[in-house]
PATORKOL-409017 format. One record per residue: x, y, z of N, C-alpha, C in turn. Coordinates in steps of 0.1 Angstrom, whole numbers, plus 2048, in hexadecimal, padded with zeros to 3 digits. Layout:
N
XYZXYZXYZ
...
This chain:
395
21DE55356221E5E36122DE58368
237E6036B243E5C372241E5C381
245E52388243E51396250E5139D
252E593A825EE593AF260E4D3B8
26CE473B926EE3C3C126EE403D0
267E383D8265E3B3E6271E363EE
277E3E3F6283E3B3FE27FE3840C
273E3941026FE3741E273E29423
279E2942F27CE1D43528AE17432
291E1D42929FE184262A8E1B432
2AFE114372B8E124422C5E0A43E
2CFE0D4462DCE064442E1DFF450
2E8DF444E2EDDEC4592FDDED45A
302DF4464311DF6464318DE9467
311DDF46C317DD246F31ADC9462
313DCD457315DC544B322DC8444
328DBE43D335DC0437334DC942A
328DC9424326DD1418328DE041B
32FDE7413330DF6415323DFD413
321E09419315E1041930EE1240B
317E15401311E173F430BE0B3EE
311DFF3F130BDF23EC2FDDEF3F3
2FDDF24002F0DF04072E6DF9401
2E9E063FE2E0E0F3F82DCE0A3EA
2E5E063E22E2E013D52D9DF53D5
2DBDEB3DF2D2DE03E02C4DE43E4
2C3DEE3EE2B6DF23F32AFDF93E7
2B5E013E02AFE083D42AADFE3CA
2B3DF43C72B0DEA3BD2A3DE33C1
2A1DDF3CE295DD83D3289DE13D1
28ADEE3D527FDF73D327BDF83C5
285DF83BC281DF93AD27ADED3A9
27EDE13AD277DD53A9268DD63AD
265DDB3B9258DDB3BE250DE73BB
256DF13B424FDFD3B1244DFB3A7
238E013AA22CDFE3A3227E0939A
22EE1439922AE1E39022DE1B381
228E2437822AE2236A239E23367
240E2C36D24EE2D36B254E2F379
262E2F37A268E30387274E3A385
272E4638C27DE5038B283E50399
290E4F39A297E503A729AE5E3AB
299E613B829CE6E3BD2ABE723B9
2AEE7E3B92BCE833B62C5E7E3C1
2D2E7D3BE2DCE793C82DCE823D4
2DAE8F3D22D9E983DD2CEE953E6
2C2E923E02B6E903E92B8E833F0
2BEE783EA2C0E6C3F02CAE6E3FC
2D5E753FA2DEE774052D8E7F410
2CFE8940D2C9E904182BFE8841F
2B6E804182ACE7841F2B2E6D428
2BCE674232C2E5B42A2CEE5F433
2D1E6C4332DCE7143B2E9E6A438
2EDE6A42C2F9E64428301E6E41F
30DE6B41D315E73414311E72406
311E7E3FF30DE7D3F1315E743E8
322E733EB32AE6A3E3326E5B3E5
320E583F031BE4A3F230FE483E9
306E523E82FBE513DF2FFE503D1
30AE583CD30FE573C0314E493BC
31CE433C5321E363C3316E2C3C2
30BE2D3CA300E243C92F9E253BC
2F7E313B72F1E333AA2FAE2D39E
307E2F3A0310E2A39630FE1A396
30EE143A130CE063A22FFE0139C
2F4E0839E2E8E053972E9E06388
2F0E103832F2E123752FBE06370
305E0237730DDF6373305DEA372
2FBDE837B2F2DDC37B2E7DDD370
2E7DE93692DDDEB35F2CFDEC365
2CEDF23712C1DF33782BBE01375
2C4E0B3742C0E193712C7E1F366
2C2E2A3602C8E313552C9E4035A
2D5E463572D8E5435A2D3E5C34E
2C7E6234F2C2E693432C5E78343
2C9E7E34E2CDE8C34F2D5E8E35B
2DAE9A35D2E3E9D3682DDE99376
2D0E9A3772CAE983842BFE8C384
2BEE863782B2E7D3772B7E6F374
2B3E6637C2B6E5737B2A9E5037A
2A7E4737029BE4036E29EE3136E
295E29374296E1B374293E15367
29BE0C362299E0635528DDFC356
284DFB34C279DF234C27DDE434F
289DDF34928DDD234B290DCF35A
295DD9361299DD736F28CDD4377
281DD9373275DD737B26FDCA379
274DC236F270DB436D279DAA374
283DB037B28DDA7382285D9E38C
288D9238C281D89395284D8C3A4
27AD8C3AC27BD8F3BA283D833C0
28AD863CC292D7C3D228AD703D6
27DD723DA274D673DE267D693D6
266D653CA25BD683C224ED613C7
243D673C5236D623C922CD613BE
224D573BE218D563B520CD553BE
202D5D3BC1F5D5D3C31ECD533BC
1E5D4B3C31DAD423BE1CDD493C3
1C6D4F3BA1BAD563BE1AED4C3BE
1A9D4A3CA19ED413CC191D493D0
185D433CD179D4B3D0175D4D3DF
17AD443E7178D453F6182D3E3FD
181D3D40A18BD3641218DD2840D
19AD2340C19DD16406195D0B40C
194D0A41918DCFF42017ED0041C
178D0C41B16AD0D417168D0A409
172D0E401171D0B3F2171CFC3EF
17ACF53F617BCE63F416ECDF3FA
16ACE440615ECDE40C152CDF404
150CEB3FD144CED3F6144CE83E8
14FCE33E3150CDF3D514ECD03D4
146CCC3CA144CBE3C7150CB83C1
158CC13BA164CBD3B3171CC13BA
171CBF3C717CCC43CF189CBC3CB
188CB03C6194CA93C119BCB03B6
193CB63AD19ACBC3A11A0CCA3A6
199CD03B019FCDD3B51ACCDA3BC
1ADCCF3C31B9CCB3CA1C4CC83C0
1C0CC23B51CACBE3AB1D0CCB3A4
1C7CD53A11CCCE139C1D6CE73A6
1D3CE83B31DBCEE3BD1E9CE63BE
1E8CD93BE1F4CD13BF1FDCD43B3
1F8CD53A7200CD939B206CE639C
1FFCF03A1204CFE3A320FCFE3AD
20DCF83B8217CF83C3223CF03BF
221CE43B922DCDC3B6236CE33AB
230CE83A1238CEF39623ECFB39C
237D033A423DD0F3AA249D0B3B3
248D013BB253CFD3C325FCF83BB
25CCF23B0268CEE3A726FCFA3A3
269D053A126FD1139C272D1B3A8
272D163B4275D1F3C026CD2B3C0
25FD293BE255D343BE24BD303CA
249D3A3D223FD393DD231D3A3D7
227D343DE219D353DA211D3A3E6
207D423E41FED463EF1F0D463EA
1E7D423F21D8D433EF1D3D503F2
1CCD563E81C7D643E91B8D653E7
1B1D6C3F01A3D6F3EF1A2D7E3EC
19AD823E3198D903E018DD963EA
18DDA33EB183DA93F3175DA63EE
16BDA83F615DDA53F2159DAF3E6
14FDAB3DE14CDB43D3147DC23D7
142DC33E313DDD03E7147DD83F0
153DD33F015EDDA3F8160DE83F2
164DF23FB166DFF3F7171E003EC
170E093E3179E0A3D8188E0C3DD
189E153E7197E173EC19DE0B3F2
195E033F919BDF63FF19FDED3F3
197DEC3E919BDE33DE1A7DE83D7
1A8DF63D51B4DFB3CF1C1DF83D7
1C0DFA3E41CBDF73ED1CFDE83ED
1C5DE03EC1C7DD13EC1CEDCD3E0
1CADD23D41D0DCE3C71DEDD33C6
1E0DE03CB1EEDE63CA1F7DDE3D3
1F2DD93DF1FBDD13E81FEDC43E1
1F5DBE3DA1F7DB13D4201DB33C8
200DBE3C1209DC03B6217DC13BA
219DC63C6227DC73CB22CDB93D0
223DB13D5228DA53DC229D983D3
222D983C7221D8C3BF227D8E3B2
22CD833AC231D8339E227D7F394
21BD7A399211D76390205D71398
1FAD6F3911EED6A3981E7D5F38F
1E3D543951DCD4A38E1CED49394
1C4D4B38B1B6D4B38F1B0D3D38F
1ABD3839A1A6D2B39C198D2B3A2
18DD2939A180D2839F178D3539D
16BD3439D163D4039A15DD473A6
15ED543A7158D5B3B2149D5C3B1
144D5B3A5135D593A212DD663A6
134D723A412DD7E3A512CD85397
121D89393120D90386127D9D386
126DA439212DDB1393137DAF39E
144DAF39A14FDAC3A315BDB63A0
15ADC23A6164DCC3A3172DC83A7
174DC13B3182DBD3B7188DB43AC
180DAA3A8185DA139E188DA8391
17FDB038D181DB838018EDC0381
190DC738C19CDCF38E1A8DC738D
1A8DBC3941B4DB33931B7DAE385
1ACDAA37E1ADDA53701B4DAF367
1B1DBC36A1B6DC63611C3DCD365
1C9DC83701D5DCD3751E1DC836D
1E7DD03651F2DCC35C1FFDC9363
200DCD37020CDCA37720EDBC37B
203DB437B204DA6380201D9C375
20BD94371207D893671FDD8036D
1F2D7D3651E7D7536A1E3D6A360
1DFD5F3661DBD5335F1CED4E365
1C4D4A35D1B9D433611BAD3435E
1B5D2C3681B5D1D3651A7D19362
1A5D11357199D0C35318ED17350
193D2234B18BD2E348192D3733F
18BD40338192D4933018AD56330
191D6132D18AD6E32D186D7231F
17BD7931E175D7D31117AD8A30D
17FD93316183DA031118FDA6319
196D9D3201A1DA23281AFD9F321
1B5DA931C1C1DA83151CCDA431E
1D4D9A31A1E0D973221DED8C32C
1D1D8732D1CED7D3371D2D6F332
1DAD673391DDD5A3351D2D50339
1D0D453311C6D3C3341CBD2E332
1C8D2533B1CCD1733A1C0D0E33B
1BED063311B1CFE3301B3CF032B
1AACE732E1AACDA3291A4CDA31B
1AACD33121A5CD130419DCC4303
190CC5303187CBA302184CB52F4
187CBE2EA182CBB2DC188CAF2D6
195CAC2D819AC9F2D2194C932D8
191C932E518BC882EB17CC862E7
175C922E6167C912E1167C8C2D2
170C902CA171C8B2BC173C7C2BC
17CC782C4180C692C4173C612C8
16CC662D2160C5F2D7155C5F2CC
154C6A2C514AC6B2BA14DC622AF
15AC612AB15DC572A115BC492A5
15DC462B215BC382B614CC352B6
144C3F2BA135C3D2BA12FC3B2AC
135C412A2130C40295131C31290
13AC2929613BC1B292133C1229B
12BC182A4122C102AC114C122A9
10BC0C2B00FCC0D2AE0F6C192B5
0FEC202BC0FAC2C2C40F8C382BA
0ECC3D2BA0E9C492B10E2C542B8
0DBC512C30D4C5C2CB0DCC602D7
0E2C6C2D60EBC712E00E5C7D2E6
0E7C7F2F40E2C8A2FB0EDC91303
0EBC9D3080F4CA43100EDCAA31C
0F3CAA3280EDCAE3340F5CBA339
0EFCC533A0F5CD233E0F0CD734C
0FACDC3530F6CE23610EDCEE35F
0F0CF73550E9D033550DBD0334E
0D4D0D34F0C6D0E3490C6D0F33A
0D2D133350D3D143260E0D0E322
0E1D083160EDD023120F8D0C30F
0F4D1830C0FED233090FED2D314
0FBD293200FBD3232C108D3932E
113D3332A120D3832D122D46327
11AD4A31D11CD57317118D62321
110D5F32B10BD6933410FD66343
116D5B346118D57354121D6135B
12AD67355133D7035B138D7B352
138D8735613CD9234D14BD92349
153D8A351161D8B34E167D7E348
161D7234D167D6534B15DD5B345
162D5233D15BD46339162D3A33E
15BD32345162D2634C160D1A343
16BD1234216CD06339160CFD33B
15CCFA347151CF134A144CF5343
142D02342135D0633B136D0532C
141D01326142CFF318141CF1314
141CE831D143CDA31A137CD4311
12BCD7316120CD130F11FCD7300
121CE42FF120CEA2F212BCE42E9
137CE22EE142CDC2E613FCCE2E2
139CC62EB136CB92E912BCB82DD
121CC02DE117CC02D411CCC42C6
124CCF2C612ACD42BA132CC92B3
13BCC32BA144CB92B513CCAC2B0
132CA82B712AC9D2B3122CA02A7
11DCAC2A6115CB029A11ECB028E
12BCB528F134CB4284138CA6280
136C9D289139C8F28612DC87282
122C8E27F116C8827910BC84283
10CC8828F101C852990F8C91299
0EBC8E29C0E1C9929D0DBC982AC
0D8CA32B10D2CA32BF0C4CA72BF
0BBC9F2C50AECA32C70ADCAD2D2
0A5CB72D00A4CC22DA0A2CBD2E8
099CB32EA096CAD2F70A2CA52FD
0ACCA22F50B8C9B2FA0C3CA42FF
0C1CB12FE0CACBB3030C4CC0310
0C8CBA31B0C2CBC3280C9CC832F
0C1CD23330C7CDD33A0C1CDF348
0C7CE83500C2CEA35D0C3CDE366
0CECD63640D0CCA36B0DACCC376
0D7CD537F0E0CD938A0DCCD2397
0D3CC83970D0CC13A30CBCB339F
0CCCAA3A80C6C9C3A60B7C9D3A3
0B0CA63AA0A2CA73A809ECAB39A
0A5CB53950A3CB93870A5CAE37D
0B1CA737F0B4C9D3760AAC91376
0A6C8E38209DC82384090C8537C
08AC9137D07EC9437707FC96368
08BC9B36408DC9D35508EC8F34F
096C86355097C7934F08AC71350
083C7335B076C6C35C06DC6F351
06DC7B34D064C7F341068C78335
075C7733207AC70326077C61327
078C5B333075C4D335067C4A332
05EC5233704FC5033504CC50327
052C5931F04FC5B311058C52308
060C4A30F069C41308072C482FE
077C5330307FC5C2FA08EC5E2FF
092C543070A0C5530C0AAC54300
0B5C5B3010C0C592F70C7C4C2FB
0D1C492F30D9C3D2F50E6C402FD
0E9C4D2FD0F5C513040F3C5F30A
0F7C623160F6C6F31C105C7331F
109C7F31A115C8531E111C90328
118C90334115C9933F120CA3341
11DCAF344126CBA345131CB734F
12ECB035A138CAC364134C9F36A
13DC9937213AC8C37812FC8C382
12DC97389122C97393115C9638C
113C9D381107C9C379105C8D374
110C87370110C7A36A10BC70375
110C7238110CC6938C0FDC6B38F
0F9C773900EAC7A3920E2C73387
0E6C7437B0DFC6D3700DEC5E372
0E9C583750E9C493770E0C46382
0E1C4D38D0D8C4A3990C9C4C395
0C6C5638E0B8C5938A0B3C4E380
0BCC4A3770B8C4036D0B6C32373
0BFC2E37C0BEC213820B3C2038C
0B0C2B3920A4C2C39B097C29394
097C2D38708BC2B37E08CC1F375
095C16379096C0937209DC09365
0A5C133620ADC143560BBC10359
0C0C063520CEC013550D8C0934D
0E3C0B3540EFC1234F0FBC0834F
101C043440FFC0A3370F6C0232D
0F0BF73320E8BEF3290DEBF6322
0D6BFF3280CBC063220D0C1431D
0D9C1A3240DEC283200ECC29326
0F5C2F31E103C32322103C40328
10CC4233310DC4F33911CC5233A
120C5E33612EC6233612EC6F33E
138C7034713AC7D34E145C85348
14AC8F34F155C9734A15CC9E355
167C99359171C9E362178C9436A
171C8836C177C7C37317DC80380
176C8838817BC8C395170C8C3A0
165C8739D15AC873A715CC7C3B1
15DC803BE160C773C9154C6F3CD
152C633C9146C5B3CC149C4C3C9
141C433CE143C353CB141C323BC
13CC3C3B513AC3A3A6147C3C39F
152C403A515EC4239E163C37396
161C2A39A166C1F39315DC1B388
151C20387147C1D37D146C27372
148C33375144C3E36C14EC41361
14AC3F355152C44349152C53349
15EC58347160C6734816CC6B33F
16EC7833F17AC7D338184C81343
190C7C34219AC8034B19FC8E348
19FC973511A3CA434F1B1CA6356
1BACAD3501C8CAE3551C9CBA35F
1C2CB836A1C1CC33741CFCC7379
1D7CBD37D1E4CBF3831EDCC6379
1EDCC136C1F5CC73621F1CD535F
1E4CD83601E0CE635D1E6CEF368
1E7CEB3741EDCF337F1FBCF637C
202CEB377211CED373212CF7368
20ACF535D20ACFE352208D0D355
1FED0F35F1FBD1C363207D23369
20FD1C37121BD22377225D2536C
227D1C362230D1E35722CD2B34F
21FD2C34D21AD3734521CD4534C
21AD4535921DD5136122BD5535F
234D4C360243D4F35F246D54351
240D4E346242D5333923DD62337
231D6433C22CD7233B235D7C343
239D7834F241D8035724ED84350
254D7A34A262D7C344262D81336
257D7E32E257D8132024DD8C31D
243D8E326238D9732222ED8F31A
223D96315219D8F30E21AD902FF
223D982FA224D9A2EC22AD8D2E6
223D882DB227D7C2D4227D6F2DD
220D702E821FD642F0211D5E2F0
211D512EE204D4A2ED1FFD492FB
1F4D502FE1EED5130B1E4D4630F
1E0D3E3051D7D333071DED26306
1DFD1F3111E6D123121DCD07315
1DDCFC30E1D3CF13111DBCE4313
1D3CDA3191D8CCD31B1CDCC3318
1CFCB83111C4CB030D1BDCA8318
1B0CA53161A9C9B31F1AAC8D318
1A7C833201A7C7631B19AC6F320
194C67317188C5F31A18CC53323
185C5232E188C4633717BC3E338
17BC3333016FC2A32F16EC2133B
163C21341160C1834D153C1134A
14CC0E355140C05354134C0C34E
133C1934F126C2034B125C2333C
12FC1E33412FC20326136C1431F
12FC0E315135C0430D131C062FF
13AC032F5136C052E712FBF82E2
123BFA2DE11CBEF2D811EBEF2C9
129BE82C512DBE92B7123BE22AE
122BE72A2119BE129811FBD4293
116BCB28F11ABBF289124BB7291
């Protein structure tokens, strides 16, 4: 559908040195950049002259200037159409929206991993500033917001931003505002530490844990450690398949990836050593207590994140089990703020770098489109060995 360009609000300043036709050309050029319709048809020169109360020759010179800039094409005697390339022209002050699940202060206050969130944000803001791009924090309307309000909100965002970076989960299974934004083709979008299962054109930036997992598995094959376990936040190890209808988050994949890679490297997992529903210290304490009573503890526990790892260490030591002498414990993200930071072996995640990569990917999508563009970008994690893990080498 062809949409007419809106001329409402165009004014002229007689004090400016630029002639009237250049002021008009500049004003029309800006309207074309921000136009959100499928196509952009300019009013005839006669209509422009009548609406803005200027001479028709001024309108004609303005249109000729836009054609010289390769902003519009003269397709018939009375029809001028904006060229698609012109509508990708960078705005004078480009913006990237960082879509967060709630107010930033509340988001940081409620998150156990606020350090990693801050690193993501620092990376986004720093890389954007290097490229003279502004950033703004954006909250979507509530899931039950009226459809017309959501429509107005998304349309307003499409005009104001050059791209959107999604950071954090809203945690609603039914989320029309988020779904509508995801599917808006006018806005280049990237997810950090998450990927979409069915959204075409969505960029994704994630940590690649597999090389670090493989390295650890090969090291353990040379040691006396054979009984390995995994500790998962969710009630099921493959819970991620159902956690969100739109998105899979990287954190929910960690335990499954760890198990798969270790099995490929020759390790086997006892069913009782895959601990699920470990979303609180209470759950972890009682799960580990059962294994201790039956003398069925593994020799190493990989934990989905550092918070879970700290809970495991506290629960084990409270029951007389030494870490790492009796059992090794490894976390994953190396960003849990606690006195355990200097003790806990974990995987360093490149949070700051992922923020930078997200901005770069937004720019590539905006400038090149999604055709033939690799939309999944990764950065490797590194194992950081500290006190809670030592290799007990054979012989």
